[in-house]
C-alpha positions in Angstrom: -54.0 9.3 -32.5 -54.0 8.6 -28.8 -51.7 10.8 -26.8 -49.2 8.8 -24.6 -47.3 11.6 -22.9 -47.6 15.3 -22.2 -44.8 17.7 -23.0 -44.0 18.7 -19.4 -40.3 18.5 -18.8 -39.0 15.8 -16.5 -35.6 16.3 -14.7 -32.9 14.2 -16.3 -31.1 11.6 -14.2 -30.0 8.0 -14.6 -27.7 6.1 -16.9 -27.3 4.0 -20.0 -28.2 0.4 -20.6 -26.0 -1.3 -23.2 -26.7 -5.0 -22.3 -29.9 -5.0 -24.3 -31.0 -3.7 -27.7 -32.4 -0.2 -27.9 -35.9 -1.1 -29.1 -36.6 -3.0 -25.9 -35.6 -0.2 -23.6 -38.4 1.4 -21.6 -39.8 4.7 -22.8 -37.4 7.5 -21.8 -34.4 5.4 -20.9 -31.0 6.4 -22.0 -29.4 4.5 -24.9 -26.2 6.6 -25.0 -24.6 8.5 -22.2 -21.0 9.6 -22.9 -18.8 12.0 -20.9 -21.7 13.2 -18.7 -22.1 13.3 -14.9 -25.4 13.1 -12.9 -26.1 16.3 -11.0 -29.0 14.6 -9.2 -30.9 15.7 -11.2 -29.5 17.2 -14.4 -26.6 16.0 -16.5 -23.4 18.0 -16.9 -20.4 17.4 -19.2 -17.5 15.9 -17.2 -14.4 18.0 -16.6 -11.4 17.4 -18.7 -7.8 16.5 -18.1 -4.4 18.2 -18.6 -0.8 17.2 -18.4 0.7 17.3 -14.9 4.3 17.6 -16.3 5.8 18.8 -19.5 8.3 16.0 -20.3 7.1 12.5 -20.9 8.8 9.5 -19.3 9.5 7.8 -22.6 6.7 5.5 -23.7 6.1 4.0 -20.3 2.6 3.0 -19.1 1.7 4.2 -15.6 0.8 1.0 -13.8 -0.4 2.6 -10.5 -0.4 5.9 -8.6 -0.4 6.5 -4.9 0.0 9.5 -2.5 2.0 8.7 0.7 0.7 11.2 3.3 2.4 11.3 6.7 0.3 12.6 9.6 3.0 13.5 12.2 6.3 15.4 12.2 5.3 17.8 9.5 3.0 17.9 6.5 4.9 15.4 4.3 3.3 14.3 1.0 4.8 12.2 -1.7 3.0 11.4 -5.0 4.4 8.2 -6.6 3.9 6.8 -10.1 4.8 3.1 -10.8 6.1 2.9 -14.4 6.1 -0.1 -16.7 9.9 -0.1 -17.0 10.1 -0.9 -13.3 10.8 2.6 -11.9 8.9 4.4 -9.2 9.0 8.1 -9.7 8.2 10.8 -7.2 6.4 14.0 -8.4 8.5 17.1 -8.3 5.4 19.3 -8.2 2.4 18.6 -6.0 -1.0 18.5 -7.8 -2.7 20.7 -8.9 0.7 22.3 -9.6 2.2 21.4 -13.0 5.9 20.6 -13.5 7.7 22.4 -16.3 10.0 19.4 -16.8 9.7 15.7 -16.0 7.1 14.2 -13.6 9.8 13.6 -11.0 12.9 11.7 -9.9 13.4 8.0 -9.5 13.1 6.6 -6.0 13.1 2.9 -6.8 14.4 0.9 -9.7 12.6 -2.4 -9.8 12.5 -5.5 -11.9 10.7 -5.9 -15.2 7.2 -7.3 -15.7 5.8 -5.9 -12.5 2.1 -6.2 -11.6 0.1 -3.1 -10.6 1.5 -2.3 -7.2 -0.4 -2.4 -3.9 0.5 0.4 -1.5 -0.2 1.0 2.2 0.7 3.4 5.0 1.3 2.1 8.5 2.3 4.4 11.3 3.6 7.0 8.8 5.7 4.3 7.0 5.1 3.5 3.3 4.8 -0.1 2.2 5.0 -1.2 -1.5 4.6 -4.5 -3.4 5.0 -5.0 -7.1 5.0 -8.8 -7.6 8.6 -9.0 -8.8 10.8 -7.5 -6.0 11.0 -7.8 -2.3 8.4 -5.8 -0.4 9.7 -2.2 -0.1 9.5 0.1 2.9 10.1 3.9 3.2 9.9 5.9 6.5 9.6 9.3 4.8 11.9 12.3 4.8 11.6 12.8 8.5 10.7 10.0 10.9 11.2 9.9 14.7 13.9 7.6 16.0 12.7 4.6 18.0 15.5 4.6 20.5 18.1 7.1 21.9 20.3 5.9 24.8 23.5 7.1 26.4 26.0 4.7 27.8 29.1 5.5 29.8 32.0 3.2 29.9 32.3 -0.1 27.8 28.8 -1.1 26.7 29.7 -4.7 25.7 28.2 -6.4 22.6 24.7 -6.5 24.0 24.4 -3.2 25.9 22.3 -2.9 29.0 22.0 -0.2 31.6 22.5 3.3 30.2 20.0 6.1 30.2 17.0 6.2 27.9 16.2 9.6 26.3 13.8 8.3 23.5 10.8 10.3 24.7 12.8 13.5 25.2 14.0 13.5 21.6 10.7 12.4 19.9 8.0 14.4 21.9 8.3 17.5 19.7 8.8 19.5 22.9 11.8 21.8 22.7 12.0 22.0 26.5 12.9 18.4 26.9 16.2 17.0 25.7 18.7 14.2 25.8 21.5 15.0 28.2 25.0 14.5 26.6 26.9 16.6 29.2 30.6 15.9 29.3 30.4 12.5 27.5 33.9 11.0 27.4 35.5 9.6 24.3 34.8 6.1 25.7 31.1 6.9 26.1 28.6 6.0 23.4 25.2 7.3 22.2 23.0 4.5 20.7 20.3 5.5 18.2 17.7 3.0 17.0 15.6 3.3 13.9 12.8 1.1 12.5 14.5 0.7 9.1 18.2 1.0 8.1 18.9 4.8 8.0 21.4 6.9 6.0 20.6 10.3 7.7 20.2 11.4 11.2 18.8 14.9 11.9 19.6 16.3 15.3 18.3 19.5 16.9 20.9 20.8 19.3 19.3 22.9 22.0 22.6 23.4 23.9 25.8 23.3 21.8 29.1 21.5 22.4 32.0 23.9 22.7 34.8 21.4 22.6 36.7 20.2 19.6 35.5 16.6 18.9 35.1 14.6 15.8 32.1 12.2 15.3 32.3 8.5 14.5 29.2 6.5 13.5 29.1 2.7 13.5 26.5 0.3 12.2 26.0 -3.4 12.8 27.7 -5.4 10.1 26.6 -8.9 8.9 29.8 -10.4 10.3 28.6 -9.5 13.8 30.9 -6.5 14.3 30.4 -2.8 14.6 31.8 -1.1 11.4 32.4 2.5 10.5 29.8 4.2 8.3 31.3 5.2 5.1 31.3 8.8 3.6 30.3 10.2 6.9 29.3 13.9 6.9 28.6 15.6 10.1 26.3 18.6 9.6 26.2 19.3 13.3 29.9 20.2 13.3 31.4 23.7 12.9 35.1 24.5 13.3 35.8 20.9 14.2 33.3 20.8 17.0 30.6 18.2 16.5 27.2 18.9 18.0 27.9 22.6 18.0 24.8 23.3 15.9 21.6 21.6 14.6 22.2 19.6 11.5 22.1 16.4 9.5 24.5 13.5 9.9 24.7 11.5 6.7 26.4 8.4 5.4 26.2 5.9 2.6 23.7 3.2 3.4 25.7 0.0 3.7 24.7 -3.2 1.9 25.7 -5.5 4.7 23.7 -4.0 7.6 21.7 -6.2 9.9 19.5 -5.5 12.9 21.0 -5.6 16.4 19.6 -6.3 19.9 20.5 -3.5 22.4 18.8 -2.4 25.6 16.2 -5.1 25.3 15.0 -4.0 21.9 15.8 -5.2 18.4 16.2 -2.8 15.6 18.8 -1.0 13.5 21.2 0.6 16.0 23.9 3.1 15.4 26.8 3.9 17.8 27.8 7.5 18.0 31.0 8.4 19.7 33.4 11.3 19.7 37.2 11.6 19.6 37.3 13.8 22.7 35.0 14.7 25.6 32.1 17.0 25.0 31.7 20.2 26.9 29.8 20.3 30.3 26.4 21.1 28.9 25.3 19.5 25.6 21.6 18.8 24.9 19.7 17.3 21.9 16.0 18.1 21.9 15.0 16.2 18.8 16.3 13.3 16.7 14.8 12.2 13.4 16.1 10.1 10.6 15.4 9.2 7.0 16.3 6.3 4.7 15.9 5.4 1.1 13.4 3.0 -0.3 14.6 -0.5 0.6 13.5 -4.1 1.0 11.9 -5.2 4.2 13.7 -7.5 6.6 12.3 -9.9 9.2 13.6 -8.4 12.4 13.5 -10.5 15.6 10.8 -9.4 18.0 13.2 -9.3 20.9 11.7 -12.1 23.0 14.4 -14.8 23.6 13.4 -18.3 22.4 14.0 -21.2 24.7 15.8 -24.1 23.1 13.5 -27.0 22.2 15.9 -29.5 23.7 19.4 -29.7 25.4 21.7 -32.7 25.4 24.5 -32.8 28.0 27.4 -35.2 27.7 28.1 -37.4 30.7 30.8 -40.0 31.3 29.3 -42.7 29.1 25.8 -41.3 28.5 23.8 -38.3 27.3 21.3 -36.5 29.5 18.3 -34.7 27.9 16.8 -31.6 29.4 14.2 -29.0 28.8 16.0 -25.7 28.1 14.4 -24.0 31.1 16.4 -26.1 33.6 19.7 -27.7 32.5 21.7 -29.4 35.2 25.4 -28.8 34.6 26.5 -30.1 38.1 30.3 -30.7 38.0 30.3 -31.0 34.2 33.8 -32.0 33.3 36.0 -29.8 31.1 35.7 -30.6 27.4 32.3 -32.2 27.7 29.8 -31.1 25.1 26.5 -29.3 25.5 24.1 -29.5 22.5 21.3 -27.0 22.2 18.5 -27.1 19.6 16.5 -24.1 18.4 13.6 -23.8 16.0 15.4 -21.1 14.1 19.1 -20.3 13.5 20.5 -18.0 16.2 23.3 -15.4 16.5 23.3 -15.4 20.3 22.7 -17.9 23.1 21.6 -16.6 26.5 22.7 -18.5 29.5 21.1 -17.7 32.9 22.5 -19.6 35.9 20.0 -17.9 38.2 20.8 -18.5 41.9 23.5 -21.1 41.0 26.2 -19.3 39.0 29.4 -21.1 38.0 31.5 -20.1 40.9 34.6 -21.9 39.5 34.6 -19.7 36.4 35.7 -20.9 33.0 36.4 -19.9 29.4 34.8 -21.0 26.3 36.7 -23.6 24.3 34.5 -23.7 21.3 31.0 -22.9 20.0 30.0 -24.7 16.8 26.9 -25.0 14.5 25.8 -27.8 12.2 26.2 -26.7 8.5 24.4 -29.7 7.0 27.3 -32.1 6.9 29.6 -31.3 9.8 30.2 -29.1 12.9 31.7 -25.7 12.1 33.0 -22.9 14.3 30.8 -19.9 14.6 33.9 -17.7 14.7 34.6 -15.0 17.3 32.3 -15.3 20.3 31.6 -12.4 22.8 31.1 -14.0 26.2 28.8 -11.8 28.2 28.4 -14.6 30.8 32.0 -14.4 32.1 32.2 -18.2 32.0 28.7 -18.7 33.2 29.4 -16.8 36.4 26.5 -14.5 35.6 23.5 -14.3 33.2 24.5 -13.0 29.7 24.7 -13.6 26.0 27.2 -15.5 23.9 27.0 -13.6 20.7 28.6 -14.5 17.4 28.3 -13.9 13.6 25.3 -15.2 11.7 26.1 -18.6 10.2 24.2 -20.7 7.5 23.1 -23.4 10.0 21.0 -26.2 8.6 18.4 -28.2 10.5 18.7 -31.8 11.5 17.4 -34.5 13.7 20.2 -35.1 16.1 20.8 -38.5 17.5 17.5 -39.9 18.7 15.8 -36.4 18.9 12.3 -36.1 17.5 12.9 -32.4 16.6 14.1 -31.1 13.2 16.0 -28.2 14.6 19.1 -26.1 14.4 21.8 -27.5 16.7 24.7 -25.8 18.4 27.6 -27.3 20.3 29.1 -25.6 23.3 32.4 -26.7 25.0 33.8 -25.1 28.1 37.5 -25.2 29.0 37.2 -26.2 32.7 34.8 -28.0 34.9 31.6 -26.4 36.0 31.1 -26.0 39.7 28.6 -28.1 41.7 24.9 -27.5 41.6 25.0 -25.2 38.5 21.6 -25.2 36.8 21.0 -22.9 33.8 18.3 -21.8 31.5 19.2 -21.5 27.8 17.6 -19.2 25.3 18.4 -18.1 21.8 18.6 -14.9 19.7 17.1 -16.0 16.4 17.5 -14.4 13.0 15.4 -14.8 9.9 15.8 -14.6 6.1 12.8 -12.8 4.5 14.0 -14.1 1.1 12.7 -17.5 2.0 9.2 -16.3 1.3 9.9 -14.9 -2.2 9.0 -11.6 -3.7 6.3 -9.3 -2.4 3.0 -9.6 -4.2 0.5 -7.7 -2.2 0.4 -5.5 1.0 -2.0 -3.7 3.2 -2.2 -2.1 6.7 -4.7 -3.6 9.1 -5.2 -3.6 12.9 -2.0 -1.5 13.3 -0.1 -4.2 11.4 1.4 -4.8 8.0 -0.2 -7.7 6.1 1.9 -9.2 3.3 1.5 -11.8 0.6 4.4 -13.2 -1.3 4.7 -14.9 -4.7 6.1 -18.2 -3.2 3.1 -19.0 -1.0 0.5 -16.9 -2.8 -2.6 -17.8 -0.8 -1.1 -17.0 2.6 -1.1 -13.7 4.5 1.8 -12.9 6.9 0.6 -10.5 9.6 3.3 -8.5 11.3 3.6 -7.7 15.0 1.6 -4.6 16.1 3.1 -1.3 14.9 6.1 -3.2 13.6 6.0 -3.8 9.8 9.4 -5.6 9.9 8.7 -8.2 12.6 7.3 -11.3 11.1 8.0 -13.7 14.0 7.2 -14.2 17.6 3.9 -14.6 19.6 2.4 -11.4 18.1 2.9 -12.6 14.5 0.4 -14.6 12.5 -0.1 -16.5 9.3 -3.5 -16.7 7.6 -4.7 -18.6 4.6 -7.2 -16.9 2.3 -10.0 -18.6 0.4 -11.2 -22.1 0.3 -8.0 -24.1 0.2 -6.9 -23.4 -3.4 -3.5 -21.8 -3.9 -4.7 -18.9 -6.1 -2.5 -15.9 -5.5 -3.8 -13.0 -3.4 -4.0 -9.9 -5.7 -5.6 -7.3 -3.5 -6.2 -6.6 0.2 -8.1 -3.6 1.7 -9.2 -2.6 5.1 -13.0 -2.8 5.4 -14.6 -1.3 8.4 -12.4 -2.8 11.1 -11.7 -6.0 9.1 -9.7 -7.1 6.1 -11.0 -8.0 2.6 -8.8 -10.2 0.5 -9.2 -11.0 -3.2 -7.6 -13.9 -5.0 -7.0 -14.2 -8.7 -9.6 -15.9 -10.9 -8.3 -19.2 -12.5 -10.1 -21.8 -14.4 -13.8 -22.6 -14.2 -13.8 -22.2 -10.4 -12.7 -18.6 -10.5 -11.2 -16.9 -7.5 -12.2 -16.1 -3.9 -13.1 -13.2 -1.7 -12.3 -13.7 2.0 -13.2 -11.5 5.0 -10.9 -11.7 8.0 -12.1 -10.7 11.5 -10.6 -10.6 14.9 -8.4 -8.6 17.3 -5.0 -10.4 17.2 -3.3 -13.2 15.4 -4.6 -15.7 17.9 -8.2 -14.6 17.4 -8.2 -13.9 13.6 -10.8 -15.9 11.7 -12.2 -15.9 8.2 -15.4 -15.9 6.2 -15.3 -16.9 2.6 -17.7 -14.4 0.9 -17.4 -16.0 -2.6 -15.6 -19.1 -3.8 -15.9 -18.0 -7.5 -15.5 -14.2 -7.7 -12.1 -12.6 -7.2 -10.3 -9.6 -8.6 -8.0 -8.7 -11.5 -5.3 -6.8 -9.7 -4.6 -4.4 -6.8 -5.8 -1.4 -8.7 -9.2 -3.0 -9.5 -10.6 -2.8 -5.9 -11.9 0.2 -4.0 -13.5 0.7 -0.6 -15.9 3.7 -0.5 -17.3 5.2 2.6 -20.7 7.0 2.6 -22.4 5.1 -0.2 -26.2 5.6 -0.4 -28.0 2.3 -0.3 -31.7 1.7 -0.8 -33.8 0.1 1.9 -37.5 -0.6 2.1 -38.3 2.8 3.5 -35.4 5.2 2.8 -31.8 5.6 1.9 -29.0 4.7 4.3 -25.3 5.5 4.2 -22.8 2.7 4.6 -19.3 1.5 3.5 -19.1 -0.8 0.5 -16.2 -2.4 -1.3 -16.1 -2.7 -5.1 -14.1 -4.9 -7.3 -13.6 -5.6 -11.0 -14.0 -9.3 -11.8 -14.2 -11.3 -15.0 -17.8 -11.8 -14.1 -18.6 -8.1 -13.8 -18.3 -5.3 -11.3 -19.2 -6.4 -7.8 -20.3 -4.7 -4.6 -19.4 -6.2 -1.2 -21.1 -5.3 2.1 -19.1 -7.6 4.3 -21.6 -10.5 4.1 -22.7 -10.8 0.4 -21.2 -10.1 -3.0 -23.5 -8.6 -5.7 -22.9 -7.9 -9.3 -23.9 -4.3 -10.1 -23.0 -4.2 -13.8 -26.1 -5.8 -15.2 -26.8 -2.7 -17.4 -23.4 -3.1 -19.1 -23.0 -6.8 -18.7 -22.3 -7.2 -22.4 -18.7 -6.2 -21.6 -18.4 -9.3 -19.5 -20.3 -11.7 -21.8 -17.9 -14.1 -23.7 -20.5 -14.4 -26.5 -20.2 -10.7 -27.3 -17.4 -9.2 -29.4 -16.9 -6.3 -26.9 -16.2 -8.7 -24.0 -13.1 -7.9 -21.9 -10.0 -9.6 -23.1 -8.4 -12.5 -21.2 -4.7 -12.2 -20.5 -4.9 -8.4 -20.0 -6.2 -8.4 -16.4 -3.3 -6.4 -15.2 -4.2 -3.5 -17.5 -7.8 -3.1 -16.2 -8.7 -0.9 -13.3 -11.4 0.5 -11.0 -11.2 3.5 -8.7 -13.4 5.9 -6.8 -13.5 9.5 -8.1 -14.2 11.5 -4.9 -14.9 14.7 -6.8 -17.9 13.3 -8.8 -18.6 10.4 -6.3 -18.5 7.9 -9.1 -16.6 4.7 -9.8 -14.4 5.0 -12.9 -13.2 1.9 -14.7 -10.8 1.1 -17.6 -11.6 -2.1 -19.5 -9.6 -3.8 -22.2 -12.5 -4.6 -24.6 -12.4 -6.8 -27.7 -10.2 -9.5 -29.1 -7.6 -7.0 -30.5 -7.3 -4.5 -27.7 -4.1 -4.3 -25.7 -4.9 -1.3 -23.5 -7.9 0.1 -21.7 -10.3 1.3 -24.4 -13.7 1.3 -22.7 -14.2 3.5 -19.7 -17.4 2.9 -17.8 -18.6 5.2 -15.0 -20.9 4.1 -12.1 -22.8 6.8 -10.3 -23.0 5.8 -6.6 -26.2 7.8 -6.0 -28.3 6.9 -9.0 -26.6 3.4 -9.3 -26.5 3.8 -13.0 -23.8 3.6 -15.7 -22.4 5.9 -18.3 -19.2 6.0 -20.3 -16.2 8.3 -20.7 -14.1 8.6 -23.9 -10.9 10.3 -22.8 -8.7 11.6 -25.6 -5.8 9.7 -24.0 -6.3 6.1 -22.6 -6.1 6.2 -18.8 -4.3 3.2 -17.3 -5.0 4.1 -13.6 -6.1 6.9 -11.3 -6.0 7.9 -7.6 -7.3 10.7 -5.3 -4.6 12.9 -3.7 -4.6 15.7 -1.2 -3.6 18.9 -3.1 -0.3 20.7 -2.3 -1.8 24.2 -2.3 -4.4 25.6 0.2 -7.7 26.8 -1.2 -8.0 23.9 -3.7 -10.4 21.1 -3.4 -9.9 18.7 -0.4 -9.1 16.0 -2.9 -8.0 16.1 -6.6 -7.6 13.3 -9.0 -4.6 12.2 -11.1 -4.5 9.6 -13.8 -1.8 7.7 -15.6 -1.5 7.5 -19.4 -1.0 4.3 -21.3 2.2 3.9 -23.3 2.9 7.7 -23.3 4.9 8.3 -20.1 2.5 10.9 -18.8 0.5 11.7 -15.7 -2.6 13.8 -16.0 -4.7 16.1 -13.7 -8.3 14.8 -14.0 -11.5 16.8 -13.5 -9.7 19.8 -14.8 -10.8 22.3 -17.5 -13.1 21.8 -20.4 -11.0 19.7 -22.8 -8.8 16.5 -22.8 -5.2 17.5 -23.2 -6.2 20.1 -25.8 -8.9 17.9 -27.5 -12.6 18.7 -27.2 -14.7 16.5 -25.0 -17.5 14.8 -27.0 -20.5 14.6 -24.7 -23.6 12.7 -25.8 -27.0 11.7 -24.5 -29.4 9.4 -26.3 -33.1 9.0 -25.1 -35.2 6.2 -26.5 -38.9 6.7 -27.2 -41.0 3.6 -28.0 -44.2 1.9 -27.0 -44.5 -1.9 -27.1 -43.4 -2.2 -30.7 -46.2 0.2 -31.8 -45.9 3.1 -34.2 -45.6 6.4 -32.3 -45.4 10.0 -33.4 -43.1 12.5 -31.7 -44.9 15.8 -32.0 -43.3 18.2 -29.6 -40.1 18.6 -27.6 -39.2 20.9 -24.7 -35.6 20.8 -23.3 -33.8 23.1 -20.8 -30.2 23.5 -20.0 -27.8 26.0 -18.3 -27.1 29.0 -20.3 -23.5 29.7 -21.5 -21.5 32.6 -22.9 -21.4 30.7 -26.1 -22.0 27.3 -27.6 -24.8 25.1 -28.8 -26.1 21.6 -28.6 -26.8 19.5 -31.7 -29.9 17.4 -31.6 -30.1 14.4 -33.9 -33.3 12.4 -34.2 -33.2 8.8 -35.3 -35.9 6.4 -36.3 -35.0 2.8 -36.4 -31.3 3.8 -36.3 -31.6 6.1 -39.3 -31.2 9.8 -38.8 -34.4 11.6 -39.8 -33.7 15.1 -38.7 -31.1 17.4 -37.0 -31.4 20.7 -35.2 -29.0 23.2 -33.5 -30.0 24.3 -30.1 -28.1 27.5 -29.1 -27.2 27.7 -25.4 -26.4 31.4 -25.0 -28.8 33.3 -22.7 -31.6 34.9 -24.5 -31.5 38.0 -22.2 -28.4 39.2 -20.3 -28.1 37.6 -16.9 -30.4 34.7 -17.5 -29.1 31.4 -16.2 -31.0 28.9 -18.2 -32.0 28.4 -21.9 -35.3 26.7 -22.9 -36.2 25.3 -26.3 -39.7 24.3 -27.2 -40.7 23.3 -30.7 -42.9 21.0 -32.8 -41.8 17.9 -34.5 -43.3 15.3 -36.8 -41.3 12.1 -36.5 -43.1 8.8 -36.8 -41.8 5.2 -36.3 -41.5 2.2 -34.1 -38.3 3.2 -32.2 -37.3 6.9 -32.0 -34.0 8.0 -30.5 -33.1 11.6 -29.6 -29.4 12.3 -29.4 -28.0 15.5 -27.8 -24.4 16.2 -28.7 -21.6 18.7 -28.0 -18.1 18.3 -29.3 -16.7 21.8 -29.4 -13.6 23.0 -27.5 -14.2 25.4 -24.5 -17.9 24.5 -24.5 -19.9 22.1 -22.4 -23.3 20.5 -22.4 -25.4 20.9 -19.2 -28.9 19.5 -19.6 -31.5 20.0 -16.9 -34.8 18.4 -18.0 -36.7 17.4 -21.1 -40.4 16.7 -22.1 -42.0 15.0 -25.1 -45.5 15.0 -26.6 -45.8 11.5 -28.0 -48.9 9.9 -29.5 -49.8 6.4 -30.5 -50.5 6.0 -34.2 -53.4 3.6 -33.7 -54.1 3.2 -37.4 -50.7 1.5 -37.9 
């Protein structure tokens, strides 16, 4: 016999190939690799999993997991689980801690049949989309207010003037404060928040000593300021509001709308007191919180010029641009028609250097409702009859667009009539205060944060991306807002979006023979954003099937480099994206994406499958729904990002999703992993312990020995592994898929203190394809193989 190999041990590293039959694998390749991780080199049994909470949430499947981590104003962490019944639960115990009861409390009750959610954090604000409800927003338990003003005297409906203390109450400096000294009962404090609030937390650095009761008002949808209900003033003691630090809370109203005050739109609250405050009252910090709630489209605060103005003459109509409307001696009762691109709740009239010296009162202000002119209701005239620049504000009305008379504009028209003649030479500019209905776009389907902006997709116009104004996730209008279309013109819905370097990667669903699309958006602002279609066939399955990983080792002609790559799970395989090309990296396990194979992934279950980066082991972990009868993930491939090879996990409980989280306790790993269970209502701590929820981990490694279809003889084997306190490895030897021999390899140290155990013995196994299978399936034991060597000879006579 001619010897083919020596029996010197070779370090074990690499992965399995399942896409081809075992007899055609190269000598020494792995035919099986289950529940093992590469140690580069060496192969160790993966860590286990245990329940993160004691009480299951019924039989729900965990659709997605996400940790919301705020960077400012305290170490605030929230771990969320999206459940298949529509609920989002927040963990009551931070991993790696374990809850003795349920996973946590409900923070959002959503609609049925959700898709796996996409999540994002922008400026310490959480964004959430599930495909069935409006996009949700949550500012955290403690967010800085975005406006804090005092105003003495009557502020009017659109306040101006006043004194701005926003910086003083948000700079986290106790030496700076808002000055509320001796505020009278007619004075007002205005507080602005990014989203509608239900709690305001004030730090009082100098207390009020006078008896005074607090009133809080919010802006109601009918255009009035209304009292907040169920008001509780935690700053009050003995009837003296602002006598101590505390929380002011109220029931969040259902009819609240944003308001324009002090030149800034937002959600404004009017704080006033029943009596004057004492001579020295200071507030050094103001924060707020709010529940999860749908996003709104808040005006960006830049008044819009009307697109056209018609002024009634004696027997004719004059048409003007809205920037210069000549109202010279306009007779009483004559009509002014103003068109806007959006419905408005306020009209700004600026007479500049030619105010209406005669003065007048407003007779009527009407809107077109689709069939007739209707009154807007109560109007607040901040112009004093056009004698000065100001706003005419009124309640929001369901105006409908029309082409008025001979106008070429399809616009929203408003009719203004003044009660007396306008003075000579009056020329005004007319602008509007628009409002928007986010419901026109449908339900939220996908969300991400990019370029300090929120980027949204909706189910109604699924291939479009709506890019918010900078730092303002609820401003989807104005010059700093943009609309982008992903892909190659098809209307496939966007299912995933991720930041990639400084750009945005967008995946669309795969439909029909043409599949999906992957689009890269680049640029600096909505006016400069542009796209590159990286693939017009490959897309992604859902929001939990894409991952961007920093620090991936990639091979070059001379060495290894480190770069950022994006990975996605497609019906065509697992893909890697470098920003210019898309490559399939699942060739070794491509049988799971081959429609001709019975183990191919199952169509119609795309929302069940997932891909995520496991930062502890630096691998990609996947869950596939494999086979014609499967309804849940049942095959769990693992891709090692260093060796670029595949293996498989067989968790005792099917995992439906996973994520990396910052642990809640110091001294733990920088990141830990949690996974969701399928149809069992549980969340699990991954990479924990030596068993799977009490079940032993079955680790397995198969090595193929063959030589071009010739008969070979395995004569000797040497194998080394880490020594353990107890345990053994079972070696099974197969020839042509029939087990020919088995041997137990003890792993206890031969001498006290030894770290490694070596086995070296003779064999006599002859055949055309030999497979060595190393196994361990015992609780509280693990298999850790270092290297192996074989003496193999060619049986030339056969």
